[in-house]
gemmi code that builds the backbone of each chain (N, CA, C; Angstrom):
import gemmi

chains = {
    "A": [
        ("MET", (4.938, 97.191, 60.925), (5.526, 97.794, 59.723), (6.769, 98.590, 60.101)),
        ("MET", (7.805, 98.416, 59.307), (9.041, 99.117, 59.595), (9.157, 100.314, 58.672)),
        ("THR", (9.435, 101.472, 59.246), (9.639, 102.632, 58.376), (11.101, 102.667, 57.982)),
        ("GLU", (11.346, 102.747, 56.696), (12.715, 102.708, 56.202), (13.208, 104.109, 55.888)),
        ("THR", (14.460, 104.375, 56.266), (15.059, 105.641, 55.842), (15.423, 105.522, 54.367)),
        ("PRO", (15.566, 106.668, 53.673), (15.932, 106.605, 52.245), (17.223, 105.836, 52.001)),
        ("VAL", (18.185, 105.964, 52.930), (19.468, 105.258, 52.739), (19.257, 103.749, 52.777)),
        ("GLU", (18.448, 103.306, 53.765), (18.174, 101.862, 53.885), (17.402, 101.363, 52.669)),
        ("ALA", (16.431, 102.154, 52.224), (15.648, 101.764, 51.048), (16.557, 101.652, 49.827)),
        ("ARG", (17.547, 102.549, 49.756), (18.447, 102.504, 48.599), (19.295, 101.241, 48.610)),
        ("LYS", (19.734, 100.809, 49.802), (20.505, 99.562, 49.899), (19.672, 98.388, 49.392)),
        ("THR", (18.395, 98.358, 49.809), (17.518, 97.271, 49.375), (17.361, 97.280, 47.853)),
        ("TRP", (17.193, 98.469, 47.289), (17.041, 98.539, 45.827), (18.329, 98.159, 45.102)),
        ("LEU", (19.468, 98.552, 45.699), (20.752, 98.200, 45.095), (20.918, 96.672, 45.066)),
        ("LEU", (20.553, 96.015, 46.188), (20.617, 94.549, 46.242), (19.664, 93.932, 45.215)),
        ("THR", (18.464, 94.510, 45.103), (17.494, 94.023, 44.119), (18.096, 94.095, 42.720)),
        ("PHE", (18.763, 95.221, 42.443), (19.413, 95.420, 41.151), (20.486, 94.348, 40.911)),
        ("PHE", (21.321, 94.083, 41.937), (22.351, 93.038, 41.811), (21.725, 91.678, 41.512)),
        ("VAL", (20.622, 91.369, 42.235), (19.961, 90.071, 42.044), (19.491, 89.931, 40.600)),
        ("ILE", (18.869, 90.987, 40.077), (18.327, 90.926, 38.716), (19.458, 90.810, 37.690)),
        ("VAL", (20.476, 91.670, 37.827), (21.567, 91.671, 36.848), (22.330, 90.345, 36.877)),
        ("SER", (22.633, 89.834, 38.095), (23.398, 88.584, 38.155), (22.581, 87.426, 37.581)),
        ("SER", (21.260, 87.472, 37.782), (20.421, 86.417, 37.229), (20.427, 86.450, 35.694)),
        ("VAL", (20.320, 87.662, 35.133), (20.304, 87.790, 33.671), (21.654, 87.375, 33.092)),
        ("VAL", (22.745, 87.955, 33.608), (24.075, 87.672, 33.059), (24.417, 86.190, 33.238)),
        ("GLY", (24.154, 85.643, 34.440), (24.454, 84.242, 34.707), (23.707, 83.301, 33.778)),
        ("ASN", (22.407, 83.567, 33.600), (21.597, 82.687, 32.754), (21.983, 82.763, 31.282)),
        ("VAL", (22.267, 83.995, 30.806), (22.641, 84.140, 29.395), (23.974, 83.440, 29.139)),
        ("LEU", (24.946, 83.613, 30.051), (26.244, 82.958, 29.881), (26.106, 81.440, 29.923)),
        ("LEU", (25.336, 80.942, 30.906), (25.156, 79.494, 31.041), (24.465, 78.932, 29.799)),
        ("SER", (23.456, 79.649, 29.338), (22.708, 79.211, 28.161), (23.625, 79.157, 26.929)),
        ("HIS", (24.453, 80.201, 26.761), (25.402, 80.245, 25.648), (26.393, 79.080, 25.746)),
        ("GLY", (26.903, 78.856, 26.959), (27.858, 77.774, 27.173), (27.251, 76.406, 26.908)),
        ("MET", (26.040, 76.180, 27.407), (25.393, 74.880, 27.248), (25.102, 74.601, 25.775)),
        ("ARG", (24.851, 75.660, 25.019), (24.604, 75.449, 23.598), (25.870, 74.987, 22.879)),
        ("GLN", (27.019, 75.465, 23.366), (28.282, 74.998, 22.779), (28.578, 73.559, 23.205)),
        ("VAL", (28.195, 73.229, 24.445), (28.459, 71.880, 24.962), (27.620, 70.846, 24.216)),
        ("GLY", (26.394, 71.245, 23.886), (25.498, 70.312, 23.209), (24.553, 69.677, 24.199)),
        ("LYS", (23.660, 68.847, 23.679), (22.604, 68.291, 24.507), (23.145, 67.251, 25.498)),
        ("ILE", (22.720, 67.371, 26.750), (23.067, 66.330, 27.727), (21.778, 65.658, 28.169)),
        ("VAL", (21.647, 64.391, 27.861), (20.531, 63.647, 28.435), (21.155, 62.504, 29.211)),
        ("SER", (21.329, 62.731, 30.507), (22.045, 61.749, 31.298), (21.583, 61.804, 32.736)),
        ("ALA", (21.633, 60.656, 33.370), (21.274, 60.622, 34.781), (22.514, 60.810, 35.636)),
        ("SER", (23.688, 60.759, 34.981), (24.931, 60.843, 35.743), (25.328, 62.304, 35.976)),
        ("PRO", (25.519, 62.676, 37.240), (25.915, 64.064, 37.533), (27.252, 64.420, 36.883)),
        ("LEU", (28.085, 63.401, 36.647), (29.398, 63.652, 36.045), (29.290, 64.341, 34.695)),
        ("ASP", (28.253, 63.970, 33.927), (28.082, 64.566, 32.610), (27.776, 66.055, 32.714)),
        ("TYR", (27.094, 66.427, 33.807), (26.785, 67.848, 33.997), (28.025, 68.595, 34.465)),
        ("VAL", (28.810, 67.928, 35.308), (30.048, 68.548, 35.780), (30.971, 68.826, 34.599)),
        ("ARG", (31.009, 67.879, 33.656), (31.871, 68.041, 32.490), (31.479, 69.281, 31.674)),
        ("ALA", (30.190, 69.611, 31.687), (29.723, 70.779, 30.939), (30.391, 72.058, 31.440)),
        ("PHE", (30.790, 72.039, 32.724), (31.359, 73.257, 33.294), (32.814, 73.462, 32.897)),
        ("ALA", (33.369, 72.507, 32.110), (34.678, 72.736, 31.534), (34.586, 73.837, 30.481)),
        ("ASN", (33.400, 74.054, 29.968), (33.206, 75.152, 29.029), (33.287, 76.476, 29.803)),
        ("PRO", (34.185, 77.400, 29.337), (34.393, 78.628, 30.120), (33.119, 79.475, 30.286)),
        ("TRP", (32.282, 79.522, 29.254), (31.047, 80.321, 29.369), (30.129, 79.737, 30.428)),
        ("ALA", (29.993, 78.388, 30.393), (29.121, 77.721, 31.373), (29.686, 77.908, 32.781)),
        ("ALA", (31.013, 77.797, 32.916), (31.643, 77.931, 34.230), (31.426, 79.340, 34.788)),
        ("LEU", (31.630, 80.340, 33.923), (31.426, 81.724, 34.344), (29.962, 81.952, 34.726)),
        ("GLY", (29.061, 81.350, 33.940), (27.630, 81.460, 34.233), (27.309, 80.899, 35.607)),
        ("VAL", (27.864, 79.722, 35.920), (27.605, 79.097, 37.227), (28.180, 79.954, 38.350)),
        ("LEU", (29.386, 80.518, 38.110), (30.007, 81.385, 39.119), (29.094, 82.588, 39.408)),
        ("ILE", (28.580, 83.202, 38.352), (27.739, 84.386, 38.547), (26.400, 84.003, 39.180)),
        ("LEU", (25.880, 82.806, 38.840), (24.636, 82.360, 39.477), (24.840, 82.054, 40.964)),
        ("THR", (26.097, 81.671, 41.333), (26.401, 81.500, 42.764), (26.328, 82.856, 43.477)),
        ("LEU", (26.905, 83.887, 42.827), (26.808, 85.244, 43.382), (25.345, 85.676, 43.479)),
        ("TRP", (24.565, 85.275, 42.463), (23.131, 85.595, 42.472), (22.461, 85.026, 43.721)),
        ("MET", (22.782, 83.755, 44.030), (22.167, 83.115, 45.198), (22.522, 83.872, 46.484)),
        ("ILE", (23.780, 84.301, 46.603), (24.217, 85.041, 47.799), (23.479, 86.380, 47.893)),
        ("CYS", (23.391, 87.089, 46.760), (22.682, 88.383, 46.753), (21.212, 88.186, 47.083)),
        ("ASP", (20.632, 87.088, 46.579), (19.213, 86.809, 46.814), (18.968, 86.592, 48.314)),
        ("LEU", (19.868, 85.832, 48.968), (19.733, 85.618, 50.419), (19.889, 86.940, 51.167)),
        ("ALA", (20.852, 87.755, 50.726), (21.057, 89.061, 51.369), (19.797, 89.914, 51.212)),
        ("LEU", (19.215, 89.878, 50.033), (17.998, 90.659, 49.791), (16.852, 90.155, 50.667)),
        ("LEU", (16.737, 88.818, 50.798), (15.652, 88.253, 51.615), (15.841, 88.585, 53.103)),
        ("SER", (17.070, 88.952, 53.510), (17.264, 89.354, 54.901), (16.691, 90.747, 55.137)),
        ("ARG", (16.470, 91.497, 54.056), (16.005, 92.879, 54.189), (14.588, 93.101, 53.681)),
        ("ALA", (14.112, 92.222, 52.778), (12.831, 92.500, 52.124), (11.887, 91.299, 52.210)),
        ("ASP", (10.594, 91.554, 52.024), (9.582, 90.492, 52.023), (9.769, 89.551, 50.838)),
        ("LEU", (9.454, 88.273, 51.052), (9.458, 87.322, 49.927), (8.420, 87.738, 48.881)),
        ("SER", (7.248, 88.226, 49.351), (6.191, 88.598, 48.411), (6.512, 89.901, 47.675)),
        ("PHE", (7.591, 90.579, 48.072), (8.110, 91.725, 47.320), (9.190, 91.258, 46.353)),
        ("VAL", (10.110, 90.434, 46.875), (11.260, 89.976, 46.091), (10.822, 89.165, 44.868)),
        ("LEU", (9.841, 88.260, 45.081), (9.394, 87.386, 43.990), (8.976, 88.151, 42.738)),
        ("PRO", (7.933, 89.011, 42.830), (7.504, 89.692, 41.604), (8.535, 90.679, 41.071)),
        ("VAL", (9.249, 91.384, 41.969), (10.179, 92.403, 41.487), (11.358, 91.775, 40.735)),
        ("THR", (11.902, 90.670, 41.285), (13.042, 90.058, 40.606), (12.616, 89.259, 39.374)),
        ("ALA", (11.293, 89.093, 39.183), (10.815, 88.415, 37.973), (11.110, 89.234, 36.727)),
        ("SER", (11.508, 90.496, 36.911), (11.911, 91.278, 35.739), (13.064, 90.603, 35.016)),
        ("SER", (13.798, 89.723, 35.731), (14.881, 89.014, 35.061), (14.357, 88.156, 33.900)),
        ("TYR", (13.146, 87.598, 34.030), (12.576, 86.800, 32.924), (12.439, 87.643, 31.665)),
        ("ALA", (11.872, 88.867, 31.845), (11.700, 89.754, 30.700), (13.060, 90.150, 30.135)),
        ("LEU", (14.012, 90.476, 31.034), (15.333, 90.923, 30.575), (16.115, 89.786, 29.921)),
        ("ILE", (15.924, 88.536, 30.430), (16.614, 87.393, 29.816), (16.102, 87.194, 28.384)),
        ("ALA", (14.778, 87.347, 28.188), (14.217, 87.207, 26.841), (14.799, 88.271, 25.913)),
        ("ILE", (14.900, 89.512, 26.420), (15.420, 90.598, 25.591), (16.919, 90.403, 25.321)),
        ("ALA", (17.657, 89.995, 26.365), (19.089, 89.742, 26.180), (19.305, 88.590, 25.208)),
        ("GLY", (18.472, 87.541, 25.316), (18.578, 86.405, 24.404), (18.343, 86.836, 22.963)),
        ("HIS", (17.439, 87.799, 22.796), (17.114, 88.312, 21.472), (18.316, 89.024, 20.864)),
        ("PHE", (18.942, 89.903, 21.640), (20.023, 90.713, 21.084), (21.370, 90.003, 21.090)),
        ("LEU", (21.618, 89.155, 22.111), (22.948, 88.540, 22.223), (23.001, 87.153, 21.597)),
        ("LEU", (21.938, 86.374, 21.766), (21.963, 84.995, 21.267), (21.053, 84.819, 20.056)),
        ("ARG", (20.516, 85.936, 19.542), (19.652, 85.941, 18.336), (18.462, 85.016, 18.469)),
        ("GLU", (17.849, 85.013, 19.676), (16.612, 84.241, 19.830), (15.450, 85.128, 19.384)),
        ("ARG", (14.399, 84.451, 18.849), (13.273, 85.218, 18.324), (12.319, 85.604, 19.450)),
        ("ILE", (11.776, 86.820, 19.396), (10.726, 87.210, 20.330), (9.439, 87.346, 19.528)),
        ("SER", (8.482, 86.446, 19.779), (7.212, 86.472, 19.038), (6.283, 87.506, 19.674)),
        ("PRO", (5.193, 87.868, 18.958), (4.246, 88.842, 19.544), (3.757, 88.427, 20.937)),
        ("ILE", (3.471, 87.121, 21.117), (2.969, 86.695, 22.433), (4.053, 86.833, 23.508)),
        ("HIS", (5.317, 86.673, 23.091), (6.421, 86.909, 24.035), (6.433, 88.366, 24.488)),
        ("TRP", (6.199, 89.275, 23.520), (6.177, 90.707, 23.874), (5.061, 90.994, 24.864)),
        ("VAL", (3.896, 90.350, 24.668), (2.792, 90.537, 25.620), (3.242, 90.071, 27.010)),
        ("GLY", (3.914, 88.917, 27.063), (4.428, 88.398, 28.328), (5.394, 89.378, 28.981)),
        ("ILE", (6.282, 89.955, 28.169), (7.263, 90.923, 28.687), (6.542, 92.139, 29.275)),
        ("VAL", (5.484, 92.606, 28.571), (4.732, 93.767, 29.062), (4.018, 93.420, 30.379)),
        ("LEU", (3.370, 92.227, 30.439), (2.675, 91.823, 31.675), (3.650, 91.769, 32.857)),
        ("ILE", (4.814, 91.164, 32.629), (5.799, 91.068, 33.706), (6.225, 92.465, 34.157)),
        ("THR", (6.459, 93.354, 33.184), (6.892, 94.718, 33.523), (5.851, 95.435, 34.375)),
        ("VAL", (4.557, 95.310, 33.987), (3.493, 95.950, 34.777), (3.486, 95.359, 36.190)),
        ("GLY", (3.635, 94.025, 36.299), (3.670, 93.360, 37.600), (4.823, 93.863, 38.462)),
        ("VAL", (5.993, 94.021, 37.845), (7.173, 94.492, 38.572), (6.930, 95.906, 39.102)),
        ("VAL", (6.338, 96.760, 38.268), (6.087, 98.144, 38.688), (5.086, 98.172, 39.853)),
        ("LEU", (4.014, 97.361, 39.737), (3.007, 97.313, 40.809), (3.624, 96.882, 42.136)),
        ("ALA", (4.396, 95.790, 42.108), (5.004, 95.291, 43.347), (6.053, 96.271, 43.846)),
        ("GLY", (6.751, 96.931, 42.913), (7.800, 97.880, 43.282), (7.258, 99.081, 44.027)),
        ("GLU", (5.960, 99.346, 43.876), (5.348, 100.473, 44.577), (5.007, 100.144, 46.026)),
        ("THR", (5.026, 98.853, 46.386), (4.717, 98.482, 47.771), (5.990, 98.589, 48.607)),
        ("PRO", (5.862, 98.810, 49.934), (7.068, 98.874, 50.767), (7.791, 97.532, 50.743)),
        ("ALA", (9.141, 97.569, 50.673), (9.906, 96.335, 50.510), (9.719, 95.393, 51.687)),
        ("ARG", (9.529, 95.971, 52.879), (9.432, 95.116, 54.065), (8.225, 95.499, 54.910)),
        ("THR", (7.404, 94.504, 55.253), (6.223, 94.779, 56.066), (6.237, 94.003, 57.378)),
        ("THR", (7.278, 93.198, 57.602), (7.373, 92.481, 58.885), (8.437, 93.169, 59.718)),
        ("ASN", (8.355, 93.030, 61.042), (9.374, 93.701, 61.835), (10.517, 92.762, 62.183)),
        ("CYS", (11.477, 93.324, 62.836), (12.750, 92.642, 63.023), (12.798, 91.792, 64.289)),
        ("SER", (11.703, 91.779, 65.051), (11.748, 91.191, 66.382), (12.006, 89.687, 66.337)),
        ("ARG", (12.224, 89.120, 67.495), (12.526, 87.689, 67.584), (11.267, 86.839, 67.453)),
        ("GLU", (10.119, 87.488, 67.639), (8.883, 86.703, 67.640), (8.424, 86.399, 66.209)),
        ("LEU", (9.371, 85.924, 65.416), (9.054, 85.656, 64.029), (8.275, 84.354, 63.887)),
        ("PRO", (7.396, 84.321, 62.902), (6.705, 83.069, 62.640), (7.688, 82.011, 62.145)),
        ("LEU", (7.332, 80.799, 62.267), (8.133, 79.629, 61.872), (9.275, 79.377, 62.838)),
    ],
    "B": [
        ("MET", (5.267, 60.673, 35.128), (6.611, 61.055, 35.592), (6.822, 62.558, 35.464)),
        ("LYS", (6.412, 63.109, 34.300), (6.597, 64.548, 34.076), (5.900, 65.375, 35.146)),
        ("TRP", (4.643, 64.977, 35.436), (3.878, 65.773, 36.399), (4.395, 65.614, 37.813)),
        ("ILE", (4.972, 64.417, 38.097), (5.591, 64.248, 39.425), (6.764, 65.222, 39.560)),
        ("LEU", (7.565, 65.327, 38.481), (8.702, 66.256, 38.521), (8.224, 67.698, 38.657)),
        ("VAL", (7.142, 68.052, 37.935), (6.594, 69.410, 38.047), (6.195, 69.692, 39.495)),
        ("ALA", (5.547, 68.703, 40.131), (5.128, 68.870, 41.526), (6.340, 69.020, 42.443)),
        ("VAL", (7.366, 68.172, 42.210), (8.571, 68.252, 43.045), (9.221, 69.625, 42.910)),
        ("ILE", (9.306, 70.129, 41.665), (9.929, 71.443, 41.438), (9.151, 72.532, 42.170)),
        ("ALA", (7.807, 72.525, 42.001), (6.987, 73.580, 42.609), (7.086, 73.536, 44.133)),
        ("ILE", (6.980, 72.327, 44.704), (6.988, 72.213, 46.167), (8.359, 72.575, 46.734)),
        ("CYS", (9.433, 72.052, 46.122), (10.773, 72.325, 46.648), (11.163, 73.792, 46.476)),
        ("ASN", (10.750, 74.396, 45.353), (10.996, 75.812, 45.135), (10.352, 76.654, 46.226)),
        ("THR", (9.075, 76.350, 46.469), (8.306, 77.096, 47.469), (8.912, 76.911, 48.847)),
        ("LEU", (9.149, 75.648, 49.197), (9.732, 75.337, 50.500), (11.080, 76.041, 50.659)),
        ("GLY", (11.900, 75.986, 49.619), (13.232, 76.592, 49.660), (13.164, 78.092, 49.897)),
        ("ASP", (12.330, 78.785, 49.126), (12.261, 80.242, 49.263), (11.677, 80.655, 50.610)),
        ("VAL", (10.655, 79.913, 51.082), (10.042, 80.275, 52.369), (11.031, 80.032, 53.509)),
        ("LEU", (11.731, 78.880, 53.476), (12.732, 78.598, 54.518), (13.872, 79.618, 54.483)),
        ("ASN", (14.322, 79.967, 53.276), (15.400, 80.961, 53.161), (14.965, 82.303, 53.735)),
        ("THR", (13.728, 82.706, 53.421), (13.243, 83.994, 53.920), (13.163, 83.961, 55.444)),
        ("ALA", (12.542, 82.883, 55.995), (12.409, 82.783, 57.448), (13.789, 82.779, 58.097)),
        ("GLY", (14.718, 82.031, 57.521), (16.070, 81.922, 58.067), (16.815, 83.240, 58.023)),
        ("MET", (16.738, 83.930, 56.900), (17.475, 85.192, 56.766), (16.885, 86.270, 57.666)),
        ("LYS", (15.558, 86.250, 57.845), (14.934, 87.233, 58.737), (15.378, 86.993, 60.179)),
        ("ARG", (15.543, 85.701, 60.543), (15.989, 85.382, 61.902), (17.428, 85.799, 62.104)),
        ("GLN", (18.231, 85.604, 61.079), (19.645, 85.928, 61.186), (19.852, 87.433, 61.317)),
        ("GLY", (18.902, 88.202, 60.787), (19.006, 89.657, 60.878), (19.403, 90.271, 59.564)),
        ("GLU", (19.096, 91.571, 59.432), (19.348, 92.277, 58.178), (20.824, 92.368, 57.849)),
        ("LEU", (21.134, 92.249, 56.579), (22.465, 92.601, 56.113), (22.532, 94.122, 56.182)),
        ("GLU", (23.427, 94.641, 57.073), (23.411, 96.084, 57.337), (24.038, 96.875, 56.201)),
        ("SER", (25.165, 96.393, 55.703), (25.789, 97.133, 54.611), (26.271, 96.149, 53.559)),
        ("LEU", (26.646, 96.675, 52.392), (26.913, 95.802, 51.258), (28.402, 95.534, 51.034)),
        ("ASP", (29.236, 95.852, 52.061), (30.665, 95.610, 51.840), (30.995, 94.125, 52.007)),
        ("PRO", (32.152, 93.689, 51.450), (32.504, 92.261, 51.465), (32.547, 91.667, 52.877)),
        ("ARG", (32.960, 92.497, 53.872), (33.067, 91.965, 55.229), (31.693, 91.564, 55.765)),
        ("SER", (30.696, 92.416, 55.544), (29.343, 92.092, 56.007), (28.799, 90.864, 55.285)),
        ("LEU", (29.091, 90.782, 53.985), (28.642, 89.618, 53.214), (29.299, 88.344, 53.741)),
        ("GLY", (30.594, 88.449, 54.090), (31.321, 87.313, 54.638), (30.712, 86.853, 55.952)),
        ("ARG", (30.357, 87.851, 56.794), (29.741, 87.515, 58.076), (28.381, 86.831, 57.850)),
        ("MET", (27.655, 87.325, 56.843), (26.356, 86.723, 56.527), (26.538, 85.256, 56.122)),
        ("LEU", (27.542, 84.996, 55.257), (27.790, 83.624, 54.798), (28.201, 82.732, 55.965)),
        ("ALA", (29.019, 83.289, 56.892), (29.440, 82.514, 58.059), (28.226, 82.163, 58.920)),
        ("GLY", (27.277, 83.072, 59.015), (26.065, 82.821, 59.795), (25.201, 81.747, 59.162)),
        ("ILE", (25.180, 81.725, 57.838), (24.321, 80.776, 57.116), (24.724, 79.334, 57.420)),
        ("VAL", (26.048, 79.114, 57.612), (26.546, 77.766, 57.875), (25.869, 77.163, 59.111)),
        ("HIS", (25.488, 78.039, 60.074), (24.845, 77.547, 61.302), (23.346, 77.781, 61.289)),
        ("ASN", (22.807, 78.201, 60.151), (21.396, 78.559, 60.076), (20.599, 77.407, 59.458)),
        ("GLY", (19.945, 76.620, 60.317), (19.233, 75.432, 59.858), (18.169, 75.730, 58.814)),
        ("PHE", (17.485, 76.855, 58.994), (16.439, 77.224, 58.026), (17.025, 77.394, 56.627)),
        ("VAL", (18.102, 78.193, 56.566), (18.680, 78.484, 55.248), (19.325, 77.230, 54.653)),
        ("LEU", (19.988, 76.416, 55.500), (20.577, 75.174, 54.976), (19.485, 74.281, 54.399)),
        ("GLY", (18.348, 74.187, 55.135), (17.216, 73.417, 54.627), (16.678, 74.014, 53.333)),
        ("GLY", (16.593, 75.339, 53.303), (16.091, 76.029, 52.104), (16.973, 75.777, 50.899)),
        ("LEU", (18.296, 75.877, 51.117), (19.225, 75.644, 50.007), (19.145, 74.180, 49.553)),
        ("GLY", (18.959, 73.263, 50.521), (18.788, 71.850, 50.173), (17.572, 71.650, 49.282)),
        ("ALA", (16.457, 72.289, 49.663), (15.223, 72.160, 48.877), (15.417, 72.739, 47.473)),
        ("LEU", (16.117, 73.877, 47.380), (16.350, 74.480, 46.065), (17.256, 73.601, 45.205)),
        ("THR", (18.189, 72.893, 45.858), (19.072, 71.984, 45.111), (18.265, 70.825, 44.531)),
        ("VAL", (17.366, 70.253, 45.347), (16.501, 69.171, 44.847), (15.671, 69.693, 43.672)),
        ("SER", (15.124, 70.896, 43.835), (14.317, 71.495, 42.772), (15.133, 71.669, 41.494)),
        ("PHE", (16.404, 72.100, 41.643), (17.257, 72.313, 40.479), (17.495, 71.003, 39.720)),
        ("PHE", (17.801, 69.907, 40.467), (18.058, 68.651, 39.772), (16.784, 68.053, 39.178)),
        ("ALA", (15.644, 68.305, 39.842), (14.370, 67.872, 39.258), (14.122, 68.617, 37.948)),
        ("LEU", (14.486, 69.913, 37.936), (14.318, 70.713, 36.721), (15.196, 70.190, 35.593)),
        ("VAL", (16.462, 69.875, 35.945), (17.367, 69.341, 34.927), (16.813, 68.032, 34.359)),
        ("SER", (16.285, 67.164, 35.244), (15.706, 65.898, 34.767), (14.500, 66.154, 33.891)),
        ("LEU", (13.655, 67.094, 34.313), (12.448, 67.399, 33.528), (12.835, 67.910, 32.150)),
        ("LEU", (13.851, 68.800, 32.109), (14.269, 69.369, 30.832), (14.852, 68.305, 29.916)),
        ("SER", (15.388, 67.226, 30.511), (15.985, 66.203, 29.670), (14.931, 65.254, 29.096)),
        ("ILE", (13.712, 65.243, 29.681), (12.688, 64.360, 29.115), (11.541, 65.139, 28.461)),
        ("SER", (11.531, 66.460, 28.596), (10.488, 67.222, 27.904), (11.051, 68.592, 27.551)),
        ("ASN", (10.270, 69.403, 26.829), (10.817, 70.706, 26.467), (10.555, 71.743, 27.555)),
        ("VAL", (11.154, 72.909, 27.353), (11.164, 73.935, 28.390), (9.754, 74.324, 28.838)),
        ("SER", (8.813, 74.369, 27.885), (7.486, 74.884, 28.223), (6.810, 74.024, 29.282)),
        ("PHE", (7.257, 72.753, 29.394), (6.675, 71.875, 30.399), (7.114, 72.276, 31.810)),
        ("ALA", (8.240, 72.968, 31.903), (8.759, 73.358, 33.222), (8.065, 74.615, 33.745)),
        ("VAL", (7.366, 75.307, 32.855), (6.799, 76.600, 33.229), (5.639, 76.530, 34.233)),
        ("PRO", (4.730, 75.552, 34.099), (3.669, 75.490, 35.119), (4.242, 75.444, 36.528)),
        ("ALA", (5.375, 74.755, 36.699), (6.000, 74.665, 38.015), (6.363, 76.049, 38.529)),
        ("THR", (6.930, 76.879, 37.643), (7.310, 78.237, 38.037), (6.078, 79.049, 38.413)),
        ("ALA", (5.047, 78.964, 37.563), (3.833, 79.753, 37.794), (3.160, 79.337, 39.106)),
        ("ILE", (3.089, 77.993, 39.341), (2.482, 77.504, 40.587), (3.291, 77.980, 41.793)),
        ("SER", (4.633, 77.936, 41.672), (5.476, 78.372, 42.789), (5.178, 79.811, 43.179)),
        ("TYR", (5.012, 80.680, 42.169), (4.760, 82.094, 42.464), (3.524, 82.258, 43.334)),
        ("VAL", (2.440, 81.570, 42.958), (1.185, 81.713, 43.695), (1.309, 81.087, 45.092)),
        ("LEU", (1.871, 79.850, 45.135), (2.055, 79.157, 46.426), (2.920, 79.972, 47.385)),
        ("GLU", (4.018, 80.506, 46.862), (4.946, 81.245, 47.723), (4.310, 82.506, 48.266)),
        ("THR", (3.488, 83.166, 47.439), (2.822, 84.382, 47.913), (1.809, 84.041, 49.006)),
        ("LEU", (1.089, 82.915, 48.831), (0.152, 82.466, 49.869), (0.880, 82.207, 51.186)),
        ("LEU", (1.997, 81.457, 51.096), (2.746, 81.150, 52.321), (3.381, 82.403, 52.919)),
        ("ALA", (3.803, 83.342, 52.051), (4.384, 84.593, 52.557), (3.341, 85.339, 53.384)),
        ("LYS", (2.093, 85.285, 52.919), (1.028, 85.996, 53.637), (0.658, 85.270, 54.932)),
        ("TYR", (0.429, 83.947, 54.855), (-0.142, 83.254, 56.009), (0.891, 82.682, 56.972)),
        ("ILE", (2.089, 82.354, 56.498), (3.088, 81.812, 57.414), (4.127, 82.869, 57.785)),
        ("LEU", (4.623, 83.612, 56.788), (5.626, 84.639, 57.099), (4.970, 85.941, 57.554)),
        ("LYS", (3.628, 86.006, 57.481), (2.855, 87.165, 57.963), (3.230, 88.468, 57.261)),
        ("GLU", (3.543, 88.378, 55.984), (3.798, 89.604, 55.240), (2.471, 90.222, 54.810)),
        ("GLN", (2.492, 91.536, 54.606), (1.255, 92.194, 54.172), (1.121, 92.089, 52.661)),
        ("VAL", (0.262, 91.175, 52.225), (0.056, 91.018, 50.787), (-1.302, 91.625, 50.453)),
        ("ARG", (-1.292, 92.789, 49.830), (-2.529, 93.449, 49.426), (-2.676, 93.354, 47.919)),
        ("TRP", (-3.663, 94.074, 47.388), (-4.000, 93.867, 45.972), (-2.842, 94.092, 45.021)),
        ("ARG", (-1.974, 95.083, 45.315), (-0.866, 95.349, 44.393), (0.027, 94.120, 44.222)),
        ("ARG", (0.344, 93.479, 45.353), (1.232, 92.315, 45.268), (0.526, 91.121, 44.627)),
        ("TRP", (-0.771, 90.937, 44.952), (-1.504, 89.846, 44.304), (-1.563, 90.072, 42.800)),
        ("ALA", (-1.895, 91.303, 42.401), (-1.972, 91.626, 40.969), (-0.604, 91.417, 40.327)),
        ("ALA", (0.461, 91.856, 41.027), (1.812, 91.714, 40.493), (2.149, 90.244, 40.245)),
        ("VAL", (1.842, 89.396, 41.240), (2.166, 87.975, 41.111), (1.364, 87.329, 39.978)),
        ("ALA", (0.071, 87.707, 39.866), (-0.766, 87.150, 38.798), (-0.228, 87.565, 37.429)),
        ("LEU", (0.127, 88.844, 37.282), (0.648, 89.331, 35.996), (1.971, 88.650, 35.656)),
        ("VAL", (2.846, 88.529, 36.665), (4.153, 87.910, 36.429), (3.981, 86.437, 36.032)),
        ("ALA", (3.099, 85.721, 36.755), (2.886, 84.303, 36.436), (2.349, 84.162, 35.013)),
        ("ALA", (1.371, 85.019, 34.645), (0.826, 84.972, 33.286), (1.911, 85.309, 32.263)),
        ("GLY", (2.721, 86.316, 32.578), (3.796, 86.726, 31.668), (4.820, 85.627, 31.448)),
        ("VAL", (5.166, 84.918, 32.536), (6.138, 83.831, 32.432), (5.589, 82.710, 31.540)),
        ("VAL", (4.288, 82.411, 31.704), (3.664, 81.387, 30.857), (3.727, 81.818, 29.394)),
        ("MET", (3.411, 83.094, 29.119), (3.430, 83.583, 27.727), (4.826, 83.542, 27.125)),
        ("LEU", (5.842, 83.827, 27.936), (7.215, 83.796, 27.424), (7.621, 82.388, 27.009)),
        ("SER", (6.894, 81.380, 27.535), (7.279, 80.002, 27.219), (6.555, 79.489, 25.983)),
        ("LEU", (5.566, 80.238, 25.498), (4.759, 79.746, 24.371), (5.499, 79.916, 23.041)),
    ],
}
model = gemmi.Model(1)
for chain_id, residues in chains.items():
    chain = gemmi.Chain(chain_id)
    for i, (resn, *xyz) in enumerate(residues, 1):
        res = gemmi.Residue()
        res.name, res.seqid = resn, gemmi.SeqId(i, " ")
        for name, pos in zip(("N", "CA", "C"), xyz):
            atom = gemmi.Atom()
            atom.name, atom.element = name, gemmi.Element(name[0])
            atom.pos, atom.b_iso = gemmi.Position(*pos), 0.0
            res.add_atom(atom)
        chain.add_residue(res)
    model.add_chain(chain)
structure = gemmi.Structure()
structure.add_model(model)
structure.setup_entities()
């Protein structure tokens, strides 16, 4: 077990925050853009590439690329079993953002889902971010 | 066909995240959040077989998801997500040797249930 200084712990939380925010913003933008593009049912990758001519979709993909980089950076500092549940708050936030920005409906069962995810995020957030050490004798 | 895609998504997602975690842990911690450190991290990834494999698996998973979404509705893609959460936590415990105690198990179960409910 690695003991983290408050400064190091804050960096990990800041990265976690970036991962969550970029996931929410990227997904909402991409979703908004794809709705303007219309339905694509195609096996050809070209049809998907064409969708990125839409500025919202393009911006969404750009931000999701940043999300992937932040996610890798976070995984260099924190456990996968910490990152998974904690960053799942993006699901709850995407539903809420979709409600306010894209006027999607949130049904009672959706609210229950949002509450369950929130409780899960809080529980995992109470565990130390990293429980493996930095040595070379890593598994795999 | 649908269930094959669900299986491909779940397996590739799990494989991708586990390989990325193993690869990034080997590469070492990102020490600070400035652009230079991030650039160095990206340069390291190019030579990091684990992470390249992980990103490859996530790419396959992404295109499987796009195909699944084109032949069924979103709620069909959700079991894949829920299964990935449980599988990844198992592998994190037994292969990556992370300490997964009741809080994390409860967290993963609640999140998986919540994700399923959001799709209903």
